[in-house]
C-alpha positions in Angstrom: 24.7 -97.7 40.3 28.1 -97.8 41.9 31.3 -98.6 40.1 31.8 -102.0 41.8 28.3 -103.0 40.9 28.8 -102.0 37.3 32.1 -104.0 37.1 30.4 -107.0 38.7 27.7 -106.9 36.0 30.4 -106.7 33.3 32.0 -109.8 34.8 28.7 -111.6 34.8 28.3 -111.1 31.1 31.9 -111.9 30.3 33.3 -108.4 29.5 36.8 -107.6 30.5 38.2 -104.2 31.5 39.7 -103.9 27.9 36.3 -104.6 26.4 34.9 -101.6 28.2 36.8 -99.3 25.9 34.6 -100.6 23.1 31.1 -100.4 24.6 28.9 -97.9 26.3 27.3 -98.2 29.8 23.9 -98.5 28.1 25.0 -101.4 26.0 26.4 -103.2 29.0 23.1 -102.7 30.8 21.1 -103.9 27.8 23.2 -107.0 27.5 22.9 -107.7 31.2 19.1 -107.3 31.0 18.8 -109.6 28.0 21.0 -112.2 29.9 18.4 -112.1 32.7 15.6 -112.7 30.2 17.3 -115.8 28.6 15.8 -118.1 31.2 12.2 -116.9 30.8 9.8 -119.2 29.1 7.1 -117.5 27.0 3.8 -119.0 26.2 3.8 -117.4 22.7 6.8 -116.4 20.7 6.6 -113.8 18.0 7.3 -115.4 14.6 
C-alpha cells in the first residue's frame, strides 16, 4: 500500500494527521475494513 492510499483511507474513516500519532497501521486498516462491512445485511445475526 502506498502512502497516498493509506492517507486516503485515513480520511475516509475520519482520522486526521494528528490522530495517526495515536493509532497503528493495523488499527487503521481494521477500522477501514469494518466501515466497509457496515452496509452489509446479514440473514442471521449472532445474539
